[in-house]
C-alpha positions as CSV (number, residue, x, y, z in Angstrom):
1,X,54.3,-5.2,-43.1
2,X,54.7,-6.1,-39.4
3,X,51.9,-5.8,-37.0
4,X,52.3,-3.9,-33.7
5,X,52.3,-6.6,-31.0
6,X,50.9,-4.2,-28.5
7,X,47.7,-3.8,-30.5
8,X,46.7,-7.5,-29.9
9,X,47.3,-7.1,-26.2
10,X,45.1,-4.0,-26.1
11,X,42.3,-5.9,-27.8
12,X,42.5,-8.6,-25.2
13,X,42.4,-6.1,-22.4
14,X,39.4,-4.2,-23.8
15,X,36.2,-6.0,-22.8
16,X,33.6,-6.5,-25.5
17,X,29.8,-5.7,-25.0
18,X,29.0,-9.2,-24.1
19,X,31.6,-9.2,-21.3
20,X,30.2,-5.8,-20.0
21,X,26.6,-7.1,-20.0
22,X,27.6,-10.3,-18.2
23,X,29.6,-8.3,-15.6
24,X,26.7,-6.0,-15.0
25,X,24.2,-8.8,-14.6
26,X,26.6,-10.6,-12.2
27,X,27.4,-7.6,-10.0
28,X,23.8,-6.3,-9.9
29,X,22.3,-9.7,-9.0
30,X,20.2,-9.9,-5.8
31,X,21.6,-12.5,-3.4
32,X,19.7,-13.4,-0.2
33,X,19.6,-16.1,2.3
34,X,16.6,-18.5,2.4
35,X,15.6,-21.6,4.3
36,X,15.2,-24.7,2.1
37,X,14.6,-28.1,3.8
38,X,15.6,-26.5,7.1
39,X,19.0,-25.3,5.9
40,X,20.2,-21.8,5.0
41,X,21.1,-21.4,1.4
42,X,22.1,-18.4,-0.8
43,X,19.6,-17.8,-3.5
44,X,20.3,-15.6,-6.5
45,X,17.7,-13.7,-8.5
46,X,14.1,-12.5,-7.7
47,X,10.7,-14.0,-8.3
48,X,9.0,-12.3,-11.3
49,X,5.3,-12.9,-10.7
50,X,4.7,-11.4,-7.2
51,X,7.1,-8.5,-7.9
52,X,5.2,-7.8,-11.1
53,X,2.1,-7.1,-9.1
54,X,4.1,-4.9,-6.7
55,X,5.5,-3.0,-9.6
56,X,2.0,-2.4,-11.0
57,X,0.9,-1.1,-7.6
58,X,3.9,1.2,-7.5
59,X,3.0,2.5,-11.0
60,X,-0.6,3.1,-9.9
61,X,0.6,5.1,-6.9
62,X,2.9,7.2,-9.1
63,X,0.1,7.7,-11.6
64,X,-2.1,9.0,-8.9
65,X,0.4,11.7,-8.0
66,X,0.8,12.7,-11.7
67,X,-3.0,12.7,-12.2
68,X,-3.5,15.0,-9.2
69,X,-0.8,17.4,-10.5
70,X,-2.8,17.5,-13.8
71,X,-6.0,18.2,-11.9
72,X,-7.7,14.8,-12.7
73,X,-8.7,13.9,-9.1
74,X,-11.1,11.1,-10.2
75,X,-8.3,9.3,-12.0
76,X,-5.9,9.9,-9.1
77,X,-8.4,8.4,-6.6
78,X,-9.2,5.4,-8.8
79,X,-5.4,4.8,-9.2
80,X,-5.0,4.6,-5.4
81,X,-7.8,2.0,-5.2
82,X,-6.2,0.0,-8.1
83,X,-2.9,0.1,-6.1
84,X,-4.8,-1.2,-3.1
85,X,-6.2,-4.2,-5.1
86,X,-2.8,-5.0,-6.6
87,X,-1.2,-4.8,-3.2
88,X,-3.6,-7.3,-1.9
89,X,-2.8,-9.7,-4.7
90,X,1.0,-9.7,-4.6
91,X,1.3,-11.3,-1.2
92,X,-1.4,-13.9,-1.9
93,X,0.2,-14.8,-5.3
94,X,3.6,-15.2,-3.5
95,X,2.1,-17.5,-0.9
96,X,0.1,-19.5,-3.5
97,X,3.2,-20.0,-5.7
98,X,5.6,-20.4,-2.8
99,X,7.7,-17.4,-4.0
100,X,8.0,-15.4,-0.8
101,X,11.3,-13.6,-0.4
102,X,12.8,-10.9,1.8
103,X,13.4,-8.8,-1.3
104,X,9.7,-9.0,-2.2
105,X,8.7,-8.0,1.3
106,X,11.0,-4.9,1.3
107,X,9.9,-4.0,-2.3
108,X,6.3,-4.2,-1.2
109,X,6.8,-1.9,1.7
110,X,8.5,0.7,-0.5
111,X,5.6,0.5,-3.0
112,X,3.1,0.9,-0.1
113,X,4.9,4.0,1.1
114,X,4.3,5.7,-2.3
115,X,0.8,4.3,-3.0
116,X,-0.7,4.6,0.5
117,X,1.5,7.3,2.0
118,X,2.9,9.9,-0.4
119,X,0.1,9.6,-3.0
120,X,-3.0,10.1,-0.7
121,X,-1.1,12.9,1.1
122,X,-0.2,14.8,-2.1
123,X,-3.6,14.1,-3.8
124,X,-5.5,15.6,-0.8
125,X,-3.0,18.5,-0.5
126,X,-3.2,19.4,-4.2
127,X,-7.0,19.2,-4.2
128,X,-7.9,21.3,-1.2
129,X,-5.4,21.3,1.7
130,X,-3.1,23.7,-0.1
131,X,-5.8,26.3,0.3
132,X,-5.4,26.2,4.0
133,X,-1.8,27.4,3.9
134,X,0.8,26.1,6.3
135,X,-1.7,24.0,8.2
136,X,-2.6,22.1,5.1
137,X,0.9,21.0,4.2
138,X,1.7,20.2,7.8
139,X,-1.4,17.9,8.0
140,X,-0.5,16.3,4.7
141,X,3.1,15.7,5.9
142,X,1.7,14.3,9.2
143,X,-0.2,11.7,7.2
144,X,2.8,10.8,5.1
145,X,5.1,10.5,8.2
146,X,2.5,8.4,10.0
147,X,2.2,6.1,7.0
148,X,6.0,5.5,7.0
149,X,6.0,4.9,10.8
150,X,3.0,2.5,10.4
151,X,4.7,0.5,7.7
152,X,8.0,0.3,9.7
153,X,6.2,-0.9,12.8
154,X,4.2,-3.4,10.9
155,X,7.4,-4.9,9.4
156,X,9.1,-5.4,12.8
157,X,5.9,-6.8,14.4
158,X,5.4,-9.6,11.8
159,X,5.1,-12.9,13.6
160,X,4.9,-11.3,17.1
161,X,1.2,-10.1,17.1
162,X,-2.1,-11.9,16.7
163,X,-2.8,-12.3,13.0
164,X,-6.5,-11.7,13.6
165,X,-5.9,-8.0,14.4
166,X,-3.9,-5.1,13.0
167,X,-2.3,-2.8,15.5
168,X,-3.3,0.6,14.2
169,X,-5.2,1.4,11.0
170,X,-3.7,-0.4,8.0
171,X,-2.2,2.1,5.5
172,X,-4.3,0.8,2.5
173,X,-7.5,1.5,4.5
174,X,-6.3,5.0,5.5
175,X,-5.4,5.7,1.8
176,X,-8.8,4.4,0.7
177,X,-10.8,6.7,3.0
178,X,-8.8,9.7,1.9
179,X,-9.0,8.8,-1.8
180,X,-12.8,8.1,-1.6
181,X,-13.3,11.5,0.1
182,X,-11.4,13.3,-2.7
183,X,-13.3,11.3,-5.3
184,X,-16.7,12.0,-3.8
185,X,-16.4,15.6,-2.9
186,X,-14.0,17.1,-5.5
187,X,-16.9,17.8,-7.9
188,X,-18.7,19.9,-5.3
189,X,-17.8,23.5,-4.2
190,X,-14.2,22.9,-3.1
191,X,-13.9,26.5,-2.0
192,X,-16.4,25.9,0.9
193,X,-14.7,26.2,4.3
194,X,-16.5,23.0,5.4
195,X,-14.7,20.9,2.9
196,X,-11.3,22.2,4.0
197,X,-12.1,21.5,7.7
198,X,-13.4,18.0,6.8
199,X,-10.2,17.1,4.9
200,X,-8.0,18.6,7.5
201,X,-9.7,16.4,10.1
202,X,-9.9,13.3,8.0
203,X,-6.3,13.3,6.7
204,X,-5.0,14.1,10.2
205,X,-7.2,11.5,11.9
206,X,-6.3,8.8,9.4
207,X,-2.6,9.5,10.0
208,X,-2.9,9.4,13.8
209,X,-5.0,6.2,13.7
210,X,-2.3,4.5,11.7
211,X,0.3,4.9,14.5
212,X,-2.2,4.3,17.3
213,X,-2.5,1.1,19.3
214,X,-6.2,0.7,18.3
215,X,-6.9,-2.8,17.0
216,X,-8.6,-3.4,13.6
217,X,-9.9,-6.7,12.4
218,X,-7.6,-8.1,9.8
219,X,-10.0,-10.7,8.2
220,X,-7.0,-13.1,8.0
221,X,-8.9,-15.8,9.9
222,X,-11.5,-16.1,7.2
223,X,-11.1,-19.4,5.3
224,X,-11.3,-18.6,1.6
225,X,-10.7,-22.2,0.6
226,X,-13.6,-23.8,2.5
227,X,-17.2,-24.0,1.5
228,X,-19.6,-21.2,2.4
229,X,-23.4,-20.9,2.4
230,X,-24.9,-19.7,-0.9
231,X,-26.2,-16.6,0.8
232,X,-22.6,-15.4,1.3
233,X,-21.9,-15.4,-2.5
234,X,-25.3,-13.7,-3.0
235,X,-24.3,-11.0,-0.5
236,X,-21.0,-10.4,-2.4
237,X,-22.8,-10.1,-5.7
238,X,-25.3,-7.6,-4.2
239,X,-22.3,-5.7,-2.7
240,X,-20.8,-5.3,-6.1
241,X,-24.1,-4.1,-7.5
242,X,-24.5,-1.5,-4.8
243,X,-20.9,-0.2,-5.2
244,X,-21.4,0.1,-9.0
245,X,-24.4,2.4,-8.6
246,X,-22.2,5.2,-7.0
247,X,-18.7,3.8,-6.6
248,X,-17.1,6.8,-4.8
249,X,-19.9,7.3,-2.2
250,X,-20.2,3.5,-1.5
251,X,-16.5,3.1,-1.1
252,X,-16.4,6.1,1.2
253,X,-19.1,4.6,3.4
254,X,-17.5,1.2,3.3
255,X,-14.0,2.3,4.3
256,X,-15.3,5.0,6.6
257,X,-17.2,2.4,8.5
258,X,-14.0,0.3,8.8
259,X,-12.0,3.2,10.0
260,X,-14.6,4.1,12.6
261,X,-14.9,0.5,13.8
262,X,-11.5,0.6,15.5
263,X,-12.2,3.5,17.9
264,X,-15.8,2.4,18.4
265,X,-14.8,-1.2,19.4
266,X,-12.0,0.3,21.6
267,X,-14.5,2.4,23.5
268,X,-16.9,-0.5,23.8
269,X,-14.2,-2.7,25.3
270,X,-13.5,0.0,27.9
271,X,-17.1,0.4,28.9
272,X,-17.9,-3.3,29.2
273,X,-18.4,-4.6,32.7
274,X,-15.2,-6.4,34.0
275,X,-16.8,-9.8,34.1
276,X,-17.5,-9.6,30.3
277,X,-14.0,-8.8,29.3
278,X,-11.9,-11.6,28.0
């Protein structure tokens, strides 16, 4: 019995599963230019470790939104703080392991937009701002839009501003003060008009401060590798103890002080005599 010759040709033309997988991996691969030994080279693939921290921060931001929708505002607030901690680790891990990349920087910005822009805005809106009607969602959107503008401006200013200062309130700090307020006050009478006014002011002010030109200390000039007096470590331990007593209130005071420090220092610089200004 003779075999149809065209059937063998069809089998050759039809790719198997291994070929499809290899093609998908090849065509979806990330390729970016990088400097190695002073020369530009094309590098394939991404670094796993720092992007794993970024993905975890992204998950925490998304979880915060889901928790708020389900009415668990404590979990939502804590998730934002976890995202903040993870966001602080991914960049440091990348620098320590020499795994910085343009892909990682862009991925980090997108993660920050969800964790420190969309999540705090939605958590505060679902908790109390929706009770204010149109004003509530407008203020929540203002916060989200300002977070996006803040992140975009930060990305284009990298390397062109003094590393000792942030220009505008950093988005993680803005998210922290909003999340700490929700965490602290949601167990009280959320129907009180004072809570609604407070959150309207706080969320709106945090958004405006993010896109302002007010300088905030970045703490990037602190040498974490050098020796420090014993009292510094003791102060850090006491700080953890104080925060653990009432985490939501202590975090609100801590980040509230940092948020207020920018405008206070800006006014102080304006009021200083001319001969004292640097």
